DRENBAKE-900111 format. One line per 2 residues: their letters; for each residue x, y negated, z negated of C-alpha. Coordinates in steps of 0.2 Angstrom, whole numbers, plus 5000, padded with zeros to 4 digits. Layout:
// DRENBAKE-900111
a) X:Y:Z | ...
// end
This chain:
// DRENBAKE-900111
xx) 5491:4657:4912 | 5475:4648:4908
xx) 5484:4636:4896 | 5498:4632:4908
xx) 5485:4630:4922 | 5476:4617:4911
xx) 5491:4607:4907 | 5497:4607:4925
xx) 5480:4601:4931 | 5480:4587:4918
xx) 5497:4581:4923 | 5493:4583:4942
xx) 5495:4564:4945 | 5512:4563:4938
xx) 5529:4568:4945 | 5536:4581:4933
xx) 5553:4590:4929 | 5550:4608:4924
xx) 5563:4615:4911 | 5564:4632:4904
xx) 5572:4629:4887 | 5563:4639:4875
xx) 5560:4658:4873 | 5545:4665:4864
xx) 5552:4672:4847 | 5546:4690:4850
xx) 5556:4690:4867 | 5573:4683:4860
xx) 5589:4692:4855 | 5585:4685:4838
xx) 5567:4679:4832 | 5570:4661:4836
xx) 5563:4650:4850 | 5581:4644:4854
xx) 5588:4662:4856 | 5593:4668:4873
xx) 5580:4681:4880 | 5584:4699:4878
xx) 5578:4703:4895 | 5587:4691:4907
xx) 5579:4699:4923 | 5562:4697:4915
xx) 5565:4679:4910 | 5572:4675:4928
xx) 5556:4683:4935 | 5545:4673:4924
xx) 5554:4657:4928 | 5553:4661:4947
xx) 5534:4665:4946 | 5531:4648:4937
xx) 5541:4639:4950 | 5531:4647:4964
xx) 5515:4644:4955 | 5517:4626:4949
xx) 5532:4619:4960 | 5530:4625:4977
xx) 5542:4618:4990 | 5532:4603:4996
xx) 5547:4592:4999 | 5542:4579:4987
xx) 5558:4577:4976 | 5576:4577:4981
xx) 5587:4591:4974 | 5602:4586:4964
xx) 5618:4594:4970 | 5633:4597:4960
xx) 5642:4582:4969 | 5628:4571:4964
xx) 5629:4577:4946 | 5647:4574:4946
xx) 5644:4556:4952 | 5632:4553:4938
xx) 5645:4559:4925 | 5658:4547:4933
xx) 5646:4533:4932 | 5641:4537:4914
xx) 5659:4538:4909 | 5664:4521:4917
xx) 5649:4513:4908 | 5652:4521:4891
// end
């Protein structure tokens, strides 16, 4: 956690979007960072712990709902 703490402290002045898109190779179904995790419950708990630690509910950013996301797709399709 020390590395994550240092990174988040360095980025404290920025608005961030957190993504959980890579799996440590030793925790994947296959040894690759793009593999799904073997233990889904463990990965879910890790993600939840990281959100609790680094993105507490402070009410700073709006939450995108599926309705909003569908609207984005419609706008992108109309422009593309």
